[in-house]
C-alpha positions as CSV (number, residue, x, y, z in Angstrom):
1,M,-50.1,-43.7,4.1
2,K,-51.9,-44.7,0.9
3,I,-52.8,-48.4,0.3
4,K,-50.9,-49.5,-2.8
5,V,-53.4,-51.3,-5.1
6,G,-52.0,-53.3,-8.1
7,V,-54.7,-53.4,-10.8
8,I,-54.1,-56.4,-13.0
9,F,-55.7,-56.6,-16.4
10,G,-55.2,-58.0,-19.9
11,G,-53.9,-61.5,-20.3
12,E,-54.0,-64.4,-22.8
13,S,-57.8,-64.3,-23.3
14,V,-60.2,-63.6,-26.1
15,E,-61.6,-60.9,-23.7
16,H,-58.2,-59.2,-23.5
17,E,-59.5,-55.8,-24.9
18,V,-62.6,-56.0,-22.7
19,S,-60.4,-56.3,-19.7
20,I,-58.5,-53.2,-20.7
21,I,-61.7,-51.2,-21.0
22,S,-63.0,-52.3,-17.6
23,A,-59.6,-51.7,-15.9
24,V,-59.1,-48.2,-17.3
25,Q,-62.7,-47.3,-16.3
26,A,-62.0,-48.5,-12.8
27,M,-58.6,-46.9,-12.3
28,T,-60.1,-43.4,-13.2
29,K,-62.7,-43.9,-10.5
30,M,-60.6,-45.2,-7.6
31,D,-60.2,-42.9,-4.6
32,Q,-56.8,-41.4,-5.2
33,E,-56.7,-39.8,-1.8
34,K,-56.8,-43.3,-0.2
35,Y,-55.2,-45.5,-2.8
36,E,-52.0,-45.4,-4.8
37,I,-53.0,-47.1,-8.1
38,V,-50.4,-49.3,-9.7
39,P,-51.4,-50.6,-13.2
40,I,-50.2,-54.1,-14.1
41,Y,-50.9,-55.0,-17.7
42,I,-50.4,-58.6,-18.9
43,T,-49.9,-58.8,-22.6
44,K,-51.4,-61.5,-24.8
45,D,-48.1,-63.4,-24.7
46,G,-48.0,-63.4,-20.9
47,E,-45.5,-60.5,-20.2
48,W,-46.2,-58.2,-17.3
49,Y,-45.7,-54.5,-17.5
50,T,-46.2,-51.5,-15.2
51,G,-46.1,-47.8,-15.6
52,E,-48.2,-44.7,-15.3
53,M,-49.0,-44.6,-19.0
54,L,-50.9,-47.8,-18.7
55,K,-53.8,-45.7,-17.1
56,D,-54.2,-44.0,-20.5
57,I,-56.2,-46.1,-23.0
58,D,-54.6,-44.3,-26.0
59,Y,-51.3,-46.2,-25.3
60,Y,-52.9,-49.5,-26.3
61,Q,-53.3,-48.3,-29.9
62,D,-49.7,-49.3,-30.5
63,L,-48.2,-51.9,-28.2
64,S,-44.7,-51.1,-29.4
65,L,-44.9,-47.8,-27.6
66,L,-46.2,-49.5,-24.4
67,K,-43.3,-51.9,-24.4
68,K,-40.8,-49.1,-25.0
69,Y,-41.9,-46.9,-22.1
70,A,-43.5,-49.3,-19.5
71,K,-41.3,-51.6,-17.3
72,N,-41.4,-55.3,-17.8
73,V,-41.8,-56.8,-14.4
74,I,-42.6,-59.9,-12.2
75,L,-44.7,-60.0,-9.0
76,Y,-43.4,-62.0,-6.1
77,K,-42.9,-62.0,-2.4
78,Y,-39.6,-60.6,-1.1
79,E,-38.6,-60.3,2.6
80,G,-42.2,-60.2,3.7
81,A,-43.3,-57.7,1.1
82,F,-45.0,-58.1,-2.3
83,V,-43.0,-56.4,-5.0
84,L,-42.9,-55.7,-8.7
85,Q,-39.3,-56.2,-9.9
86,T,-37.9,-55.5,-13.3
87,K,-36.5,-58.4,-15.4
88,G,-33.2,-58.7,-17.0
89,F,-29.6,-58.4,-15.8
90,L,-29.9,-55.2,-13.7
91,K,-33.0,-56.1,-11.7
92,H,-34.5,-53.6,-9.3
93,I,-37.8,-53.3,-7.3
94,V,-40.2,-50.8,-9.0
95,K,-43.1,-50.9,-6.5
96,E,-44.4,-52.6,-3.4
97,I,-48.0,-53.8,-3.6
98,D,-50.4,-54.1,-0.6
99,V,-53.4,-55.6,-2.4
100,V,-54.1,-56.8,-6.0
101,F,-57.3,-55.9,-7.8
102,P,-57.7,-58.3,-10.8
103,I,-60.0,-56.7,-13.4
104,V,-59.6,-59.6,-15.9
105,H,-62.1,-61.5,-18.1
106,G,-62.0,-64.9,-19.6
107,T,-59.7,-68.0,-19.8
108,N,-56.2,-68.0,-18.3
109,V,-57.0,-65.0,-16.0
110,E,-60.6,-65.0,-14.6
111,D,-60.8,-68.8,-14.4
112,G,-58.6,-69.4,-11.4
113,V,-55.2,-69.4,-13.1
114,L,-54.3,-65.9,-12.0
115,Q,-56.0,-66.3,-8.6
116,G,-54.0,-69.5,-7.9
117,Y,-50.7,-67.6,-8.4
118,L,-51.9,-64.8,-6.1
119,Q,-52.9,-67.3,-3.4
120,T,-49.6,-69.1,-3.8
121,I,-47.5,-66.0,-3.1
122,G,-50.0,-65.0,-0.4
123,I,-51.0,-61.5,-1.4
124,P,-54.5,-60.2,-0.6
125,F,-56.6,-59.8,-3.8
126,V,-60.1,-58.7,-4.8
127,G,-62.7,-61.1,-6.1
128,P,-63.2,-64.9,-6.1
129,D,-60.5,-67.2,-4.7
130,T,-59.1,-70.0,-6.9
131,Y,-62.0,-72.4,-6.4
132,A,-64.7,-69.9,-6.9
133,A,-63.0,-68.5,-10.0
134,V,-62.8,-72.0,-11.5
135,V,-66.5,-72.8,-11.1
136,G,-67.5,-69.3,-11.9
137,Q,-65.9,-69.5,-15.3
138,D,-66.7,-73.0,-16.4
139,K,-70.4,-73.1,-17.1
140,V,-70.5,-76.9,-16.8
141,Y,-69.1,-76.9,-13.3
142,M,-71.3,-73.9,-12.4
143,K,-74.5,-75.5,-13.6
144,S,-73.7,-78.8,-12.0
145,I,-73.3,-77.1,-8.6
146,W,-76.5,-75.2,-9.1
147,A,-78.4,-78.4,-10.1
148,L,-77.4,-79.8,-6.7
149,E,-78.8,-76.7,-5.1
150,E,-82.0,-77.2,-7.2
151,L,-81.8,-73.8,-8.7
152,P,-84.1,-73.2,-11.7
153,M,-82.3,-73.7,-15.0
154,T,-83.1,-74.6,-18.6
155,K,-82.5,-78.1,-19.9
156,F,-78.8,-78.5,-21.1
157,I,-76.3,-81.1,-22.1
158,W,-72.5,-80.8,-22.4
159,F,-69.7,-82.8,-24.1
160,Y,-66.0,-82.7,-25.0
161,D,-64.7,-81.7,-28.4
162,Q,-63.0,-85.1,-28.8
163,D,-66.3,-86.9,-28.1
164,Y,-68.0,-84.8,-30.8
165,R,-65.2,-85.5,-33.3
166,S,-65.3,-89.3,-32.7
167,N,-69.1,-89.7,-32.5
168,S,-70.9,-86.5,-33.6
169,D,-74.1,-88.5,-34.5
170,S,-74.7,-89.5,-30.9
171,I,-74.3,-85.9,-29.6
172,I,-76.6,-84.5,-32.3
173,K,-79.2,-87.1,-31.3
174,K,-79.0,-85.9,-27.7
175,V,-79.5,-82.3,-28.9
176,D,-82.4,-83.4,-31.1
177,K,-84.2,-84.6,-28.0
178,M,-84.2,-81.0,-26.7
179,K,-86.5,-78.3,-27.9
180,Y,-85.2,-76.0,-30.7
181,P,-84.1,-73.2,-30.7
182,V,-81.0,-74.1,-28.6
183,I,-77.9,-72.0,-27.8
184,V,-74.4,-73.4,-28.2
185,K,-71.6,-72.1,-26.0
186,P,-68.0,-72.8,-25.2
187,A,-68.0,-73.7,-21.5
188,S,-65.5,-71.2,-20.3
189,T,-65.6,-68.0,-22.5
190,G,-67.5,-64.9,-21.7
191,S,-68.7,-61.7,-23.6
192,S,-70.7,-63.9,-25.9
193,V,-67.5,-65.2,-27.7
194,G,-68.2,-68.3,-29.7
195,I,-71.9,-68.4,-28.9
196,Q,-74.6,-69.0,-31.4
197,V,-78.3,-69.6,-31.4
198,V,-79.4,-72.6,-33.5
199,H,-83.0,-72.8,-34.8
200,N,-82.8,-76.2,-36.4
201,K,-80.7,-79.4,-36.8
202,E,-79.2,-78.2,-40.1
203,S,-77.4,-75.3,-38.4
204,L,-76.2,-77.3,-35.3
205,S,-72.9,-78.7,-36.6
206,K,-71.7,-75.3,-37.8
207,A,-72.4,-73.7,-34.4
208,I,-70.6,-76.6,-32.6
209,D,-67.6,-76.2,-34.9
210,E,-67.5,-72.5,-34.0
211,A,-67.6,-73.2,-30.3
212,I,-64.9,-75.8,-30.4
213,Q,-62.5,-73.2,-31.7
214,Y,-62.6,-71.6,-28.2
215,D,-62.9,-74.5,-25.7
216,H,-62.6,-78.3,-25.4
217,K,-65.9,-78.4,-23.4
218,I,-69.2,-77.4,-25.1
219,L,-72.6,-76.6,-23.6
220,V,-75.9,-76.7,-25.4
221,E,-79.0,-75.3,-23.7
222,E,-82.6,-74.8,-24.6
223,L,-83.5,-71.2,-25.4
224,V,-86.2,-69.6,-23.2
225,E,-89.4,-68.8,-25.0
226,N,-90.9,-65.3,-24.7
227,L,-87.5,-64.2,-23.4
228,K,-86.9,-61.4,-21.0
229,E,-83.2,-61.2,-19.9
230,V,-82.4,-59.5,-16.6
231,N,-79.2,-59.2,-14.6
232,I,-78.4,-58.4,-11.0
233,S,-75.2,-57.8,-9.2
234,V,-74.2,-59.3,-5.8
235,L,-71.6,-57.7,-3.6
236,G,-70.0,-59.5,-0.7
237,N,-68.6,-62.9,0.3
238,S,-69.9,-66.0,2.1
239,D,-70.6,-64.0,5.2
240,S,-72.8,-61.3,3.8
241,Q,-74.4,-60.3,0.5
242,L,-75.8,-57.0,-0.9
243,L,-78.0,-56.8,-4.0
244,S,-78.0,-54.2,-6.7
245,A,-80.9,-53.0,-8.8
246,I,-82.1,-55.4,-11.5
247,E,-81.6,-54.4,-15.1
248,E,-83.6,-55.6,-18.1
249,V,-81.4,-56.0,-21.2
250,L,-83.1,-55.0,-24.4
251,P,-81.3,-56.7,-27.3
252,S,-82.3,-56.4,-30.9
253,K,-81.7,-60.1,-31.6
254,D,-81.6,-63.5,-29.8
255,F,-78.7,-62.5,-27.6
256,L,-76.1,-59.8,-27.2
257,T,-73.0,-60.6,-29.3
258,Y,-69.4,-59.5,-28.5
259,E,-69.8,-56.8,-31.2
260,D,-73.1,-55.6,-29.6
261,K,-71.4,-55.3,-26.2
262,Y,-68.0,-53.8,-27.1
263,I,-67.7,-52.7,-30.7
264,G,-71.0,-51.4,-31.9
265,N,-70.8,-50.1,-35.4
266,G,-67.0,-49.9,-35.3
267,K,-64.6,-52.0,-37.5
268,M,-62.2,-54.5,-36.1
269,K,-59.1,-52.8,-37.4
270,G,-56.1,-51.1,-35.9
271,K,-52.5,-51.5,-34.9
272,G,-51.2,-53.5,-31.9
273,G,-53.4,-55.3,-29.4
274,F,-56.2,-52.8,-29.2
275,K,-58.9,-52.2,-31.8
276,Q,-59.9,-48.7,-32.8
277,P,-63.5,-48.8,-31.4
278,M,-62.1,-49.3,-27.9
279,K,-61.1,-45.7,-27.5
280,T,-64.8,-44.7,-27.4
281,S,-66.5,-47.9,-26.3
282,K,-68.4,-47.9,-23.1
283,G,-68.4,-51.7,-22.8
284,M,-71.6,-53.1,-21.4
285,L,-72.8,-49.6,-20.9
286,S,-73.5,-49.4,-24.6
287,A,-76.1,-52.1,-24.4
288,S,-79.8,-51.0,-24.4
289,R,-81.2,-51.5,-21.0
290,K,-84.0,-50.6,-18.6
291,I,-83.2,-50.0,-14.9
292,P,-85.0,-51.1,-12.9
293,A,-86.4,-54.0,-14.8
294,D,-90.1,-54.3,-15.5
295,L,-90.8,-57.1,-13.0
296,S,-93.6,-58.0,-10.6
297,E,-92.7,-57.9,-6.9
298,K,-92.9,-61.8,-6.9
299,L,-90.5,-62.2,-9.9
300,Q,-88.1,-59.6,-8.4
301,H,-88.1,-61.4,-5.1
302,E,-87.4,-64.7,-6.9
303,V,-84.5,-63.3,-8.9
304,E,-83.0,-61.8,-5.7
305,T,-83.4,-65.0,-3.7
306,V,-81.9,-67.3,-6.4
307,A,-79.0,-64.8,-6.9
308,V,-77.9,-65.0,-3.3
309,S,-78.2,-68.8,-3.3
310,A,-76.2,-69.0,-6.5
311,F,-73.5,-66.7,-5.2
312,K,-73.1,-68.5,-1.9
313,S,-73.1,-72.0,-3.5
314,L,-70.1,-71.2,-5.7
315,G,-68.2,-69.5,-2.8
316,S,-68.1,-66.3,-4.7
317,S,-66.6,-63.0,-3.4
318,G,-66.3,-59.4,-4.6
319,C,-68.8,-57.9,-7.0
320,C,-70.3,-60.3,-9.6
321,R,-73.2,-60.1,-12.1
322,I,-75.7,-62.9,-12.3
323,D,-77.7,-63.2,-15.5
324,F,-81.3,-64.6,-15.6
325,L,-83.6,-65.6,-18.3
326,I,-87.4,-65.1,-17.8
327,D,-90.2,-66.7,-19.8
328,D,-92.3,-63.5,-19.7
329,K,-95.5,-65.4,-20.7
330,A,-95.2,-68.2,-18.2
331,K,-93.6,-65.9,-15.6
332,K,-90.9,-68.4,-14.9
333,V,-87.3,-67.5,-13.8
334,Y,-84.2,-69.4,-15.0
335,I,-80.7,-68.6,-13.8
336,N,-78.3,-68.5,-16.7
337,E,-74.7,-67.8,-15.5
338,I,-72.5,-65.8,-13.1
339,N,-69.9,-63.3,-14.2
340,S,-67.4,-63.4,-11.4
341,I,-65.5,-60.3,-12.6
342,P,-68.1,-58.7,-14.9
343,G,-67.4,-56.1,-17.6
344,S,-67.3,-52.6,-16.1
345,L,-67.7,-54.4,-12.7
346,A,-71.4,-53.9,-13.1
347,F,-71.1,-50.5,-11.4
348,Y,-74.1,-49.1,-13.3
349,L,-76.4,-51.5,-11.4
350,W,-75.1,-50.1,-8.1
351,E,-75.5,-46.5,-9.2
352,A,-79.2,-47.2,-9.6
353,K,-79.1,-48.1,-5.9
354,G,-77.3,-44.9,-4.9
355,V,-73.8,-46.5,-4.7
356,D,-71.3,-44.6,-6.8
357,Y,-68.5,-46.4,-8.6
358,T,-65.8,-45.0,-6.3
359,S,-67.6,-46.3,-3.2
360,L,-68.2,-49.7,-4.9
361,L,-64.4,-50.1,-5.6
362,G,-63.6,-49.2,-2.0
363,D,-66.1,-51.8,-0.8
364,M,-64.5,-54.5,-3.0
365,I,-61.0,-53.8,-1.6
366,N,-62.4,-53.9,2.0
367,I,-63.9,-57.3,1.2
368,A,-60.6,-58.5,-0.2
369,V,-58.8,-57.6,3.1
370,K,-61.5,-59.5,5.1
371,D,-61.2,-62.5,2.8
372,H,-57.4,-62.5,3.2
373,K,-57.6,-62.3,7.0
374,K,-60.0,-65.3,7.0
375,R,-57.8,-67.2,4.6
376,I,-54.6,-66.8,6.7
377,S,-56.5,-67.7,9.9
378,K,-56.9,-71.3,8.7
379,T,-54.3,-74.0,9.1
380,H,-52.7,-74.9,5.8
381,S,-49.4,-76.4,6.9
382,F,-47.7,-77.9,10.0
383,D,-44.5,-76.9,11.8
384,S,-43.4,-80.6,12.0
385,N,-41.2,-82.0,9.2
386,I,-41.7,-85.6,8.4
387,L,-38.5,-85.6,6.3
388,A,-36.4,-84.8,9.4
389,G,-34.0,-87.8,9.9
390,F,-34.9,-89.3,6.6
391,R,-32.0,-91.1,5.0
392,S,-32.0,-91.3,1.3
393,S,-30.3,-94.7,1.2
394,Q,-33.3,-96.3,2.9
395,G,-35.6,-95.0,0.2
396,L,-39.3,-95.0,1.1
397,K,-38.9,-98.3,3.0
398,G,-37.2,-96.3,5.8
399,M,-40.3,-94.1,6.1
400,K,-42.7,-97.1,6.4
401,G,-44.9,-96.6,9.4
402,K,-44.0,-92.9,9.8
403,I,-46.0,-91.4,6.9
404,G,-49.6,-90.9,7.9
405,S,-49.0,-92.4,11.4
């Protein structure tokens, strides 16, 4: 009997379209002899849909067609099974799901919100749990944990949007103590959304105003001189970790923008929730890169060692991509950030190691099953009920001495 895999993608995120690209790529590569693939698309307004047509990227050109032919559903636990049920007056179960495979990017989906729901209903799922998803998406949390682990990072500061609005001068003074150029980022977006490189004080306010549109927490980091950007993927969980090949990204500017990664020379026009370039976009595959990266044995070993430490310290699971910045002149490595559910699931880094995409997806599902077994083996509740015998007329006074005794 095939394992029913519910692939969740989309969601209320600025990386909505990127998620669709990644998910459709993955669904075409899953082993259909072993898995029954059930697409679960979350619209930008939070509605969940399922249907075979969701495997075809052409349907996203016009969302009115999608909503006409796909089924609007909810996912929940019913009589020990995890089911997709239609909404409305005449409800019925459409599919049972054995394991969920979230291929989602950005806020409200990759950041622990979706993972929290999946953990609440108790279904096995691929990738980071709620805690790892939160710290893997919020760059401030992420870097704070890595600082405790003494991992090499560039100098940075962070602040809330309200702090900047109430006293921008003090924050600009803090940035001025850093070395320009700096890079300004929203703390929890990905795919380079809202990110700008700032070369002088005069451009700083504009970059911060742009970042504030996407997040209430802003990060400012020093840019690495003589920059070489390399990425590596880690596959596993807290028990074991495997490392992919290392890629060297070859951008034509300070950093890869959202347009560089996903749109190229296309125009942001089109009907519905999908832009026209998405039909032919290869996501991160369109970026210019060198695999393996041109690194000395010493620098390669340092990248690999730091990557494993970073992965384990965040409690990550599944297949992530960790980005590094290298000062090519000083030969110094800095860890930049983790992508807990990276675009295209970083499969191209594993192909360079002889692992095809289909095998990688299967490995990720196997890790999810192991994580689930470990999760349910722990004690999360007790059979005893402290409310037994509680009389409401006594209020909390009647419980004095019982609670916590």
